[in-house]
PyMOL Python script that loads the backbone (N, CA, C, O; Angstrom):
from pymol import cmd

cmd.read_pdbstr("""\
ATOM      1  N   MET A   1     -15.348  19.639 -26.038  1.00  0.00           N
ATOM      2  CA  MET A   1     -15.404  19.271 -24.889  1.00  0.00           C
ATOM      3  C   MET A   1     -14.297  20.410 -24.077  1.00  0.00           C
ATOM      4  O   MET A   1     -13.271  20.892 -24.556  1.00  0.00           O
ATOM      5  N   GLU A   2     -14.848  20.627 -22.796  1.00  0.00           N
ATOM      6  CA  GLU A   2     -13.771  21.095 -21.988  1.00  0.00           C
ATOM      7  C   GLU A   2     -12.343  20.842 -21.780  1.00  0.00           C
ATOM      8  O   GLU A   2     -11.839  19.731 -21.939  1.00  0.00           O
ATOM      9  N   GLN A   3     -11.863  21.622 -21.514  1.00  0.00           N
ATOM     10  CA  GLN A   3     -10.403  21.285 -21.118  1.00  0.00           C
ATOM     11  C   GLN A   3     -10.180  21.277 -19.419  1.00  0.00           C
ATOM     12  O   GLN A   3     -10.700  22.142 -18.715  1.00  0.00           O
ATOM     13  N   TRP A   4      -9.471  20.357 -18.953  1.00  0.00           N
ATOM     14  CA  TRP A   4      -8.687  20.268 -17.501  1.00  0.00           C
ATOM     15  C   TRP A   4      -8.287  21.487 -17.086  1.00  0.00           C
ATOM     16  O   TRP A   4      -7.633  22.179 -17.867  1.00  0.00           O
ATOM     17  N   ILE A   5      -8.548  21.879 -16.026  1.00  0.00           N
ATOM     18  CA  ILE A   5      -7.631  23.326 -15.030  1.00  0.00           C
ATOM     19  C   ILE A   5      -6.848  22.618 -13.775  1.00  0.00           C
ATOM     20  O   ILE A   5      -7.219  22.458 -12.612  1.00  0.00           O
ATOM     21  N   VAL A   6      -5.831  22.313 -14.325  1.00  0.00           N
ATOM     22  CA  VAL A   6      -4.499  21.983 -13.518  1.00  0.00           C
ATOM     23  C   VAL A   6      -4.539  22.350 -12.495  1.00  0.00           C
ATOM     24  O   VAL A   6      -4.923  23.519 -12.495  1.00  0.00           O
ATOM     25  N   ILE A   7      -4.279  21.862 -11.225  1.00  0.00           N
ATOM     26  CA  ILE A   7      -3.807  22.380  -9.966  1.00  0.00           C
ATOM     27  C   ILE A   7      -2.300  22.451  -9.925  1.00  0.00           C
ATOM     28  O   ILE A   7      -1.658  21.429  -9.684  1.00  0.00           O
ATOM     29  N   ARG A   8      -1.614  23.777 -10.181  1.00  0.00           N
ATOM     30  CA  ARG A   8      -0.140  23.863 -10.188  1.00  0.00           C
ATOM     31  C   ARG A   8      -0.078  24.961  -9.111  1.00  0.00           C
ATOM     32  O   ARG A   8       1.111  24.962  -8.793  1.00  0.00           O
ATOM     33  N   ASP A   9      -0.446  25.509  -8.679  1.00  0.00           N
ATOM     34  CA  ASP A   9       0.079  26.557  -7.390  1.00  0.00           C
ATOM     35  C   ASP A   9      -1.026  26.708  -6.946  1.00  0.00           C
ATOM     36  O   ASP A   9      -2.075  26.171  -7.299  1.00  0.00           O
ATOM     37  N   PHE A  10      -0.733  27.846  -5.724  1.00  0.00           N
ATOM     38  CA  PHE A  10      -1.643  28.371  -5.063  1.00  0.00           C
ATOM     39  C   PHE A  10      -2.901  29.348  -5.408  1.00  0.00           C
ATOM     40  O   PHE A  10      -3.864  29.612  -4.689  1.00  0.00           O
ATOM     41  N   ASP A  11      -2.527  29.928  -7.071  1.00  0.00           N
ATOM     42  CA  ASP A  11      -3.696  30.476  -7.134  1.00  0.00           C
ATOM     43  C   ASP A  11      -4.554  29.367  -8.191  1.00  0.00           C
ATOM     44  O   ASP A  11      -5.025  29.687  -9.283  1.00  0.00           O
ATOM     45  N   TYR A  12      -4.608  28.284  -7.696  1.00  0.00           N
ATOM     46  CA  TYR A  12      -5.789  27.478  -8.054  1.00  0.00           C
ATOM     47  C   TYR A  12      -7.364  28.018  -7.881  1.00  0.00           C
ATOM     48  O   TYR A  12      -8.310  27.748  -8.622  1.00  0.00           O
ATOM     49  N   LYS A  13      -7.367  28.834  -6.722  1.00  0.00           N
ATOM     50  CA  LYS A  13      -8.794  29.095  -5.980  1.00  0.00           C
ATOM     51  C   LYS A  13      -9.123  30.269  -6.830  1.00  0.00           C
ATOM     52  O   LYS A  13     -10.271  30.663  -6.623  1.00  0.00           O
ATOM     53  N   GLU A  14      -8.394  31.025  -7.824  1.00  0.00           N
ATOM     54  CA  GLU A  14      -9.078  31.601  -8.709  1.00  0.00           C
ATOM     55  C   GLU A  14      -9.689  31.585  -9.896  1.00  0.00           C
ATOM     56  O   GLU A  14     -10.295  32.469 -10.502  1.00  0.00           O
ATOM     57  N   LYS A  15      -9.373  30.072 -10.245  1.00  0.00           N
ATOM     58  CA  LYS A  15      -9.853  29.361 -11.291  1.00  0.00           C
ATOM     59  C   LYS A  15     -10.936  28.733 -10.954  1.00  0.00           C
ATOM     60  O   LYS A  15     -11.418  28.133 -11.915  1.00  0.00           O
ATOM     61  N   LEU A  16     -11.648  28.595  -9.772  1.00  0.00           N
ATOM     62  CA  LEU A  16     -12.680  27.715  -9.497  1.00  0.00           C
ATOM     63  C   LEU A  16     -14.024  28.458  -9.705  1.00  0.00           C
ATOM     64  O   LEU A  16     -13.992  29.670  -9.491  1.00  0.00           O
ATOM     65  N   PRO A  17     -14.988  28.008 -10.023  1.00  0.00           N
ATOM     66  CA  PRO A  17     -16.219  28.000 -10.569  1.00  0.00           C
ATOM     67  C   PRO A  17     -17.019  29.241  -9.607  1.00  0.00           C
ATOM     68  O   PRO A  17     -17.016  29.075  -8.387  1.00  0.00           O
ATOM     69  N   LYS A  18     -17.572  30.251 -10.081  1.00  0.00           N
ATOM     70  CA  LYS A  18     -17.882  31.452  -9.306  1.00  0.00           C
ATOM     71  C   LYS A  18     -19.300  30.916  -8.533  1.00  0.00           C
ATOM     72  O   LYS A  18     -19.382  31.415  -7.410  1.00  0.00           O
ATOM     73  N   GLU A  19     -20.404  30.042  -8.861  1.00  0.00           N
ATOM     74  CA  GLU A  19     -21.563  30.070  -8.950  1.00  0.00           C
ATOM     75  C   GLU A  19     -21.461  28.199  -8.412  1.00  0.00           C
ATOM     76  O   GLU A  19     -20.678  27.406  -8.936  1.00  0.00           O
ATOM     77  N   ASP A  20     -22.355  27.871  -7.390  1.00  0.00           N
ATOM     78  CA  ASP A  20     -22.679  25.993  -7.522  1.00  0.00           C
ATOM     79  C   ASP A  20     -22.222  25.476  -8.617  1.00  0.00           C
ATOM     80  O   ASP A  20     -22.059  26.298  -9.520  1.00  0.00           O
ATOM     81  N   CYS A  21     -21.954  24.380  -8.859  1.00  0.00           N
ATOM     82  CA  CYS A  21     -22.334  23.389  -9.852  1.00  0.00           C
ATOM     83  C   CYS A  21     -21.577  22.164  -9.797  1.00  0.00           C
ATOM     84  O   CYS A  21     -20.763  21.849  -8.930  1.00  0.00           O
ATOM     85  N   MET A  22     -21.970  21.434 -10.925  1.00  0.00           N
ATOM     86  CA  MET A  22     -21.439  19.993 -10.494  1.00  0.00           C
ATOM     87  C   MET A  22     -19.986  20.229 -11.322  1.00  0.00           C
ATOM     88  O   MET A  22     -20.009  21.038 -12.250  1.00  0.00           O
ATOM     89  N   ILE A  23     -18.690  19.520 -10.996  1.00  0.00           N
ATOM     90  CA  ILE A  23     -17.421  19.755 -11.968  1.00  0.00           C
ATOM     91  C   ILE A  23     -17.073  17.870 -11.826  1.00  0.00           C
ATOM     92  O   ILE A  23     -17.667  16.951 -11.260  1.00  0.00           O
ATOM     93  N   TRP A  24     -16.133  17.935 -12.451  1.00  0.00           N
ATOM     94  CA  TRP A  24     -15.264  16.432 -12.700  1.00  0.00           C
ATOM     95  C   TRP A  24     -13.905  16.783 -12.183  1.00  0.00           C
ATOM     96  O   TRP A  24     -13.481  17.906 -12.453  1.00  0.00           O
ATOM     97  N   ILE A  25     -13.255  16.065 -11.558  1.00  0.00           N
ATOM     98  CA  ILE A  25     -12.138  15.866 -11.016  1.00  0.00           C
ATOM     99  C   ILE A  25     -11.323  14.809 -11.391  1.00  0.00           C
ATOM    100  O   ILE A  25     -11.841  13.745 -11.729  1.00  0.00           O
ATOM    101  N   THR A  26      -9.986  14.968 -11.380  1.00  0.00           N
ATOM    102  CA  THR A  26      -9.092  14.021 -11.891  1.00  0.00           C
ATOM    103  C   THR A  26      -8.333  13.326 -10.737  1.00  0.00           C
ATOM    104  O   THR A  26      -7.140  13.468 -11.007  1.00  0.00           O
ATOM    105  N   ARG A  27      -8.441  12.742  -9.746  1.00  0.00           N
ATOM    106  CA  ARG A  27      -7.717  12.319  -8.447  1.00  0.00           C
ATOM    107  C   ARG A  27      -6.510  11.286  -9.158  1.00  0.00           C
ATOM    108  O   ARG A  27      -6.365  10.705 -10.233  1.00  0.00           O
ATOM    109  N   VAL A  28      -5.851  11.416  -8.046  1.00  0.00           N
ATOM    110  CA  VAL A  28      -4.711  10.200  -8.054  1.00  0.00           C
ATOM    111  C   VAL A  28      -4.658   9.294  -6.849  1.00  0.00           C
ATOM    112  O   VAL A  28      -4.870   9.792  -5.744  1.00  0.00           O
ATOM    113  N   PHE A  29      -4.428   8.176  -6.949  1.00  0.00           N
ATOM    114  CA  PHE A  29      -4.215   7.524  -5.709  1.00  0.00           C
ATOM    115  C   PHE A  29      -2.993   7.096  -5.352  1.00  0.00           C
ATOM    116  O   PHE A  29      -2.188   7.251  -6.270  1.00  0.00           O
ATOM    117  N   PHE A  30      -2.550   6.635  -4.413  1.00  0.00           N
ATOM    118  CA  PHE A  30      -1.189   6.788  -3.382  1.00  0.00           C
ATOM    119  C   PHE A  30      -0.211   5.731  -4.775  1.00  0.00           C
ATOM    120  O   PHE A  30       1.014   5.855  -4.774  1.00  0.00           O
ATOM    121  N   THR A  31      -0.810   4.865  -5.747  1.00  0.00           N
ATOM    122  CA  THR A  31      -0.266   4.053  -6.517  1.00  0.00           C
ATOM    123  C   THR A  31       0.120   4.674  -7.517  1.00  0.00           C
ATOM    124  O   THR A  31       0.870   4.115  -8.317  1.00  0.00           O
ATOM    125  N   GLY A  32      -0.320   6.041  -7.717  1.00  0.00           N
ATOM    126  CA  GLY A  32      -0.323   6.689  -9.097  1.00  0.00           C
ATOM    127  C   GLY A  32      -1.286   6.421 -10.365  1.00  0.00           C
ATOM    128  O   GLY A  32      -1.081   6.783 -11.523  1.00  0.00           O
ATOM    129  N   GLU A  33      -2.573   5.573  -9.777  1.00  0.00           N
ATOM    130  CA  GLU A  33      -3.592   5.490 -10.697  1.00  0.00           C
ATOM    131  C   GLU A  33      -4.860   6.734 -10.281  1.00  0.00           C
ATOM    132  O   GLU A  33      -5.359   6.974  -9.182  1.00  0.00           O
ATOM    133  N   ARG A  34      -5.092   7.306 -11.482  1.00  0.00           N
ATOM    134  CA  ARG A  34      -5.634   8.136 -11.717  1.00  0.00           C
ATOM    135  C   ARG A  34      -7.126   7.592 -12.349  1.00  0.00           C
ATOM    136  O   ARG A  34      -7.345   6.706 -13.176  1.00  0.00           O
ATOM    137  N   TRP A  35      -8.177   8.612 -11.518  1.00  0.00           N
ATOM    138  CA  TRP A  35      -9.687   8.361 -12.191  1.00  0.00           C
ATOM    139  C   TRP A  35     -10.541   9.423 -12.077  1.00  0.00           C
ATOM    140  O   TRP A  35     -10.208  10.402 -11.409  1.00  0.00           O
ATOM    141  N   VAL A  36     -11.416   9.374 -12.541  1.00  0.00           N
ATOM    142  CA  VAL A  36     -12.069  10.585 -13.033  1.00  0.00           C
ATOM    143  C   VAL A  36     -13.639  10.463 -12.183  1.00  0.00           C
ATOM    144  O   VAL A  36     -14.449   9.540 -12.275  1.00  0.00           O
ATOM    145  N   GLN A  37     -13.755  11.900 -11.226  1.00  0.00           N
ATOM    146  CA  GLN A  37     -14.853  11.950 -10.396  1.00  0.00           C
ATOM    147  C   GLN A  37     -15.898  12.881 -10.779  1.00  0.00           C
ATOM    148  O   GLN A  37     -15.383  13.926 -11.178  1.00  0.00           O
ATOM    149  N   LYS A  38     -17.409  12.915 -10.819  1.00  0.00           N
ATOM    150  CA  LYS A  38     -17.947  13.848 -11.118  1.00  0.00           C
ATOM    151  C   LYS A  38     -18.612  14.386  -9.226  1.00  0.00           C
ATOM    152  O   LYS A  38     -19.163  13.660  -8.397  1.00  0.00           O
ATOM    153  N   VAL A  39     -18.241  15.937  -9.116  1.00  0.00           N
ATOM    154  CA  VAL A  39     -18.917  16.102  -7.610  1.00  0.00           C
ATOM    155  C   VAL A  39     -19.590  17.760  -7.775  1.00  0.00           C
ATOM    156  O   VAL A  39     -19.477  18.629  -8.640  1.00  0.00           O
ATOM    157  N   GLU A  40     -20.200  17.682  -6.694  1.00  0.00           N
ATOM    158  CA  GLU A  40     -20.492  18.812  -6.664  1.00  0.00           C
ATOM    159  C   GLU A  40     -19.701  19.782  -6.302  1.00  0.00           C
ATOM    160  O   GLU A  40     -18.611  19.264  -6.056  1.00  0.00           O
ATOM    161  N   TYR A  41     -19.639  21.333  -6.072  1.00  0.00           N
ATOM    162  CA  TYR A  41     -18.881  21.936  -6.064  1.00  0.00           C
ATOM    163  C   TYR A  41     -19.874  23.321  -5.405  1.00  0.00           C
ATOM    164  O   TYR A  41     -20.682  23.965  -6.075  1.00  0.00           O
ATOM    165  N   TYR A  42     -19.588  23.522  -4.098  1.00  0.00           N
ATOM    166  CA  TYR A  42     -20.265  24.939  -3.844  1.00  0.00           C
ATOM    167  C   TYR A  42     -19.166  26.194  -4.135  1.00  0.00           C
ATOM    168  O   TYR A  42     -17.949  26.009  -4.137  1.00  0.00           O
ATOM    169  N   ALA A  43     -19.582  27.040  -4.294  1.00  0.00           N
ATOM    170  CA  ALA A  43     -18.515  28.542  -4.782  1.00  0.00           C
ATOM    171  C   ALA A  43     -18.395  28.959  -3.555  1.00  0.00           C
ATOM    172  O   ALA A  43     -19.095  29.048  -2.547  1.00  0.00           O
ATOM    173  N   GLY A  44     -17.107  29.243  -3.960  1.00  0.00           N
ATOM    174  CA  GLY A  44     -16.157  30.345  -2.508  1.00  0.00           C
ATOM    175  C   GLY A  44     -15.647  28.765  -1.402  1.00  0.00           C
ATOM    176  O   GLY A  44     -15.011  28.894  -0.356  1.00  0.00           O
ATOM    177  N   GLU A  45     -15.903  28.005  -1.711  1.00  0.00           N
ATOM    178  CA  GLU A  45     -15.083  26.660  -1.012  1.00  0.00           C
ATOM    179  C   GLU A  45     -13.957  26.553  -1.868  1.00  0.00           C
ATOM    180  O   GLU A  45     -13.564  27.059  -2.919  1.00  0.00           O
ATOM    181  N   ASN A  46     -13.534  25.610  -0.940  1.00  0.00           N
ATOM    182  CA  ASN A  46     -11.924  24.824  -2.024  1.00  0.00           C
ATOM    183  C   ASN A  46     -12.537  23.531  -2.134  1.00  0.00           C
ATOM    184  O   ASN A  46     -13.550  23.061  -1.618  1.00  0.00           O
ATOM    185  N   ILE A  47     -11.558  22.997  -3.046  1.00  0.00           N
ATOM    186  CA  ILE A  47     -11.939  21.809  -3.499  1.00  0.00           C
ATOM    187  C   ILE A  47     -11.623  20.339  -2.134  1.00  0.00           C
ATOM    188  O   ILE A  47     -10.565  19.827  -1.767  1.00  0.00           O
ATOM    189  N   GLU A  48     -12.411  20.192  -1.905  1.00  0.00           N
ATOM    190  CA  GLU A  48     -11.957  19.140  -0.611  1.00  0.00           C
ATOM    191  C   GLU A  48     -11.376  17.830  -0.795  1.00  0.00           C
ATOM    192  O   GLU A  48     -10.721  17.294   0.099  1.00  0.00           O
ATOM    193  N   TRP A  49     -11.612  17.235  -2.036  1.00  0.00           N
ATOM    194  CA  TRP A  49     -10.897  16.179  -2.175  1.00  0.00           C
ATOM    195  C   TRP A  49      -9.739  15.555  -2.281  1.00  0.00           C
ATOM    196  O   TRP A  49      -9.331  15.388  -3.430  1.00  0.00           O
ATOM    197  N   ASP A  50      -9.256  15.262  -1.628  1.00  0.00           N
ATOM    198  CA  ASP A  50      -7.466  14.801  -1.458  1.00  0.00           C
ATOM    199  C   ASP A  50      -7.318  14.189  -2.825  1.00  0.00           C
ATOM    200  O   ASP A  50      -8.094  13.603  -3.580  1.00  0.00           O
ATOM    201  N   GLY A  51      -6.010  14.542  -2.880  1.00  0.00           N
ATOM    202  CA  GLY A  51      -5.321  13.737  -4.542  1.00  0.00           C
ATOM    203  C   GLY A  51      -5.917  14.549  -5.661  1.00  0.00           C
ATOM    204  O   GLY A  51      -5.282  14.463  -6.712  1.00  0.00           O
ATOM    205  N   THR A  52      -6.904  15.258  -5.684  1.00  0.00           N
ATOM    206  CA  THR A  52      -7.325  15.928  -6.726  1.00  0.00           C
ATOM    207  C   THR A  52      -5.926  16.765  -7.553  1.00  0.00           C
ATOM    208  O   THR A  52      -5.107  17.451  -6.942  1.00  0.00           O
ATOM    209  N   LEU A  53      -5.901  16.525  -8.982  1.00  0.00           N
ATOM    210  CA  LEU A  53      -5.362  16.833  -9.615  1.00  0.00           C
ATOM    211  C   LEU A  53      -5.481  18.086 -10.829  1.00  0.00           C
ATOM    212  O   LEU A  53      -4.636  18.873 -11.255  1.00  0.00           O
ATOM    213  N   ALA A  54      -6.487  17.942 -11.064  1.00  0.00           N
ATOM    214  CA  ALA A  54      -7.471  18.805 -12.012  1.00  0.00           C
ATOM    215  C   ALA A  54      -8.672  18.789 -11.966  1.00  0.00           C
ATOM    216  O   ALA A  54      -9.326  17.937 -11.365  1.00  0.00           O
ATOM    217  N   TRP A  55      -9.286  20.066 -12.819  1.00  0.00           N
ATOM    218  CA  TRP A  55     -11.086  19.669 -12.805  1.00  0.00           C
ATOM    219  C   TRP A  55     -11.578  20.523 -13.732  1.00  0.00           C
ATOM    220  O   TRP A  55     -11.030  21.622 -13.816  1.00  0.00           O
ATOM    221  N   MET A  56     -12.574  20.247 -14.516  1.00  0.00           N
ATOM    222  CA  MET A  56     -13.490  20.865 -15.567  1.00  0.00           C
ATOM    223  C   MET A  56     -14.757  21.173 -15.210  1.00  0.00           C
ATOM    224  O   MET A  56     -15.248  20.514 -14.294  1.00  0.00           O
ATOM    225  N   PRO A  57     -15.463  22.107 -15.772  1.00  0.00           N
ATOM    226  CA  PRO A  57     -16.932  22.107 -15.673  1.00  0.00           C
ATOM    227  C   PRO A  57     -17.549  20.664 -16.494  1.00  0.00           C
ATOM    228  O   PRO A  57     -17.006  19.939 -17.327  1.00  0.00           O
ATOM    229  N   ASP A  58     -18.968  20.608 -15.837  1.00  0.00           N
ATOM    230  CA  ASP A  58     -19.343  19.278 -15.952  1.00  0.00           C
ATOM    231  C   ASP A  58     -19.620  19.710 -17.635  1.00  0.00           C
ATOM    232  O   ASP A  58     -19.682  20.817 -18.170  1.00  0.00           O
ATOM    233  N   CYS A  59     -19.765  18.209 -18.235  1.00  0.00           N
ATOM    234  CA  CYS A  59     -19.965  17.864 -19.550  1.00  0.00           C
ATOM    235  C   CYS A  59     -20.954  16.561 -19.849  1.00  0.00           C
ATOM    236  O   CYS A  59     -21.227  15.656 -19.061  1.00  0.00           O
ATOM    237  N   GLU A  60     -21.317  16.697 -20.938  1.00  0.00           N
ATOM    238  CA  GLU A  60     -22.379  15.250 -20.935  1.00  0.00           C
ATOM    239  C   GLU A  60     -21.492  14.352 -21.021  1.00  0.00           C
ATOM    240  O   GLU A  60     -21.998  13.657 -20.140  1.00  0.00           O
ATOM    241  N   LYS A  61     -20.394  13.633 -21.399  1.00  0.00           N
ATOM    242  CA  LYS A  61     -19.679  12.852 -21.420  1.00  0.00           C
ATOM    243  C   LYS A  61     -18.508  12.995 -20.398  1.00  0.00           C
ATOM    244  O   LYS A  61     -17.764  13.939 -20.134  1.00  0.00           O
ATOM    245  N   GLU A  62     -18.636  11.374 -19.784  1.00  0.00           N
ATOM    246  CA  GLU A  62     -16.946  11.473 -18.916  1.00  0.00           C
ATOM    247  C   GLU A  62     -15.673  11.627 -19.079  1.00  0.00           C
ATOM    248  O   GLU A  62     -15.030  10.619 -19.369  1.00  0.00           O
ATOM    249  N   PRO A  63     -15.290  12.331 -19.002  1.00  0.00           N
ATOM    250  CA  PRO A  63     -14.211  12.610 -19.805  1.00  0.00           C
ATOM    251  C   PRO A  63     -12.539  11.874 -19.426  1.00  0.00           C
ATOM    252  O   PRO A  63     -12.316  11.740 -18.222  1.00  0.00           O
ATOM    253  N   ASP A  64     -11.840  11.589 -20.036  1.00  0.00           N
ATOM    254  CA  ASP A  64     -10.554  10.831 -19.360  1.00  0.00           C
ATOM    255  C   ASP A  64      -9.945  11.560 -18.622  1.00  0.00           C
ATOM    256  O   ASP A  64     -10.088  12.774 -18.766  1.00  0.00           O
ATOM    257  N   PRO A  65      -9.160  11.095 -17.701  1.00  0.00           N
ATOM    258  CA  PRO A  65      -8.503  11.446 -16.666  1.00  0.00           C
ATOM    259  C   PRO A  65      -7.393  12.279 -17.213  1.00  0.00           C
ATOM    260  O   PRO A  65      -6.878  11.880 -18.257  1.00  0.00           O
ATOM    261  N   TYR A  66      -6.891  13.513 -16.597  1.00  0.00           N
ATOM    262  CA  TYR A  66      -5.952  14.107 -16.694  1.00  0.00           C
ATOM    263  C   TYR A  66      -4.966  13.487 -16.246  1.00  0.00           C
ATOM    264  O   TYR A  66      -4.946  13.116 -15.073  1.00  0.00           O
ATOM    265  N   MET A  67      -3.642  13.183 -17.358  1.00  0.00           N
ATOM    266  CA  MET A  67      -2.524  12.478 -17.302  1.00  0.00           C
ATOM    267  C   MET A  67      -1.419  13.525 -17.893  1.00  0.00           C
ATOM    268  O   MET A  67      -0.627  13.025 -18.691  1.00  0.00           O
ATOM    269  N   GLY A  68      -1.303  14.562 -17.677  1.00  0.00           N
ATOM    270  CA  GLY A  68       0.145  15.171 -17.500  1.00  0.00           C
ATOM    271  C   GLY A  68       0.859  15.300 -16.018  1.00  0.00           C
ATOM    272  O   GLY A  68       0.122  15.411 -15.038  1.00  0.00           O
ATOM    273  N   ASP A  69       2.086  15.287 -15.876  1.00  0.00           N
ATOM    274  CA  ASP A  69       2.755  15.292 -14.897  1.00  0.00           C
ATOM    275  C   ASP A  69       3.095  16.612 -14.721  1.00  0.00           C
ATOM    276  O   ASP A  69       4.276  16.831 -14.450  1.00  0.00           O
ATOM    277  N   ASP A  70       2.142  17.788 -14.833  1.00  0.00           N
ATOM    278  CA  ASP A  70       3.000  19.107 -14.184  1.00  0.00           C
ATOM    279  C   ASP A  70       1.947  19.307 -12.931  1.00  0.00           C
ATOM    280  O   ASP A  70       2.186  20.251 -12.177  1.00  0.00           O
ATOM    281  N   ALA A  71       0.868  18.533 -12.676  1.00  0.00           N
ATOM    282  CA  ALA A  71       0.101  19.214 -11.796  1.00  0.00           C
ATOM    283  C   ALA A  71       0.673  18.365 -10.176  1.00  0.00           C
ATOM    284  O   ALA A  71       1.400  17.384 -10.012  1.00  0.00           O
ATOM    285  N   ILE A  72       0.118  19.069  -9.404  1.00  0.00           N
ATOM    286  CA  ILE A  72       0.018  18.664  -8.135  1.00  0.00           C
ATOM    287  C   ILE A  72      -0.665  18.261  -7.221  1.00  0.00           C
ATOM    288  O   ILE A  72      -1.706  18.230  -7.878  1.00  0.00           O
ATOM    289  N   THR A  73      -1.077  17.799  -5.902  1.00  0.00           N
ATOM    290  CA  THR A  73      -1.981  17.386  -5.580  1.00  0.00           C
ATOM    291  C   THR A  73      -2.892  18.774  -5.084  1.00  0.00           C
ATOM    292  O   THR A  73      -2.237  19.799  -4.894  1.00  0.00           O
ATOM    293  N   VAL A  74      -3.967  18.812  -4.932  1.00  0.00           N
ATOM    294  CA  VAL A  74      -4.826  19.797  -4.254  1.00  0.00           C
ATOM    295  C   VAL A  74      -4.673  20.252  -2.805  1.00  0.00           C
ATOM    296  O   VAL A  74      -4.912  21.411  -2.466  1.00  0.00           O
ATOM    297  N   GLN A  75      -4.276  19.326  -1.982  1.00  0.00           N
ATOM    298  CA  GLN A  75      -3.792  19.336  -0.687  1.00  0.00           C
ATOM    299  C   GLN A  75      -2.451  20.061  -0.267  1.00  0.00           C
ATOM    300  O   GLN A  75      -2.346  20.596   0.837  1.00  0.00           O
ATOM    301  N   ASN A  76      -1.349  20.052  -1.276  1.00  0.00           N
ATOM    302  CA  ASN A  76      -0.353  20.509  -1.267  1.00  0.00           C
ATOM    303  C   ASN A  76      -0.348  22.433  -1.523  1.00  0.00           C
ATOM    304  O   ASN A  76       0.593  23.202  -1.328  1.00  0.00           O
ATOM    305  N   VAL A  77      -1.612  22.721  -1.962  1.00  0.00           N
ATOM    306  CA  VAL A  77      -1.769  23.733  -2.003  1.00  0.00           C
ATOM    307  C   VAL A  77      -2.675  24.882  -1.334  1.00  0.00           C
ATOM    308  O   VAL A  77      -2.566  26.102  -1.207  1.00  0.00           O
ATOM    309  N   ARG A  78      -3.645  23.888  -0.961  1.00  0.00           N
ATOM    310  CA  ARG A  78      -4.734  24.154  -0.018  1.00  0.00           C
ATOM    311  C   ARG A  78      -4.465  25.252   0.957  1.00  0.00           C
ATOM    312  O   ARG A  78      -3.258  25.338   1.187  1.00  0.00           O
ATOM    313  N   SER A  79      -4.996  25.884   1.430  1.00  0.00           N
ATOM    314  CA  SER A  79      -4.979  27.106   2.605  1.00  0.00           C
ATOM    315  C   SER A  79      -6.222  27.249   3.264  1.00  0.00           C
ATOM    316  O   SER A  79      -6.360  28.099   4.144  1.00  0.00           O
TER     317      SER A  79
END
""", "prot")
cmd.dss("prot")
cmd.show_as("cartoon", "prot")
cmd.util.cbc("prot")
cmd.orient("prot")
């Protein structure tokens, strides 16, 4: 299985896919609850889903949410 690519700082865009594809994202609700969502990603775009902590390429089985505490939400580093 693929590994989560964590949003940690402003260089997150360098790690995003280079072509259009489906990705999994871990999102966090204001209560701290985390969930996984499969979304269509368009190359060259920012991740547009607030609360995103991490992403990974599409895989056959839905992954468990990223549970580390070293991530920040994408809206904190989105430009």
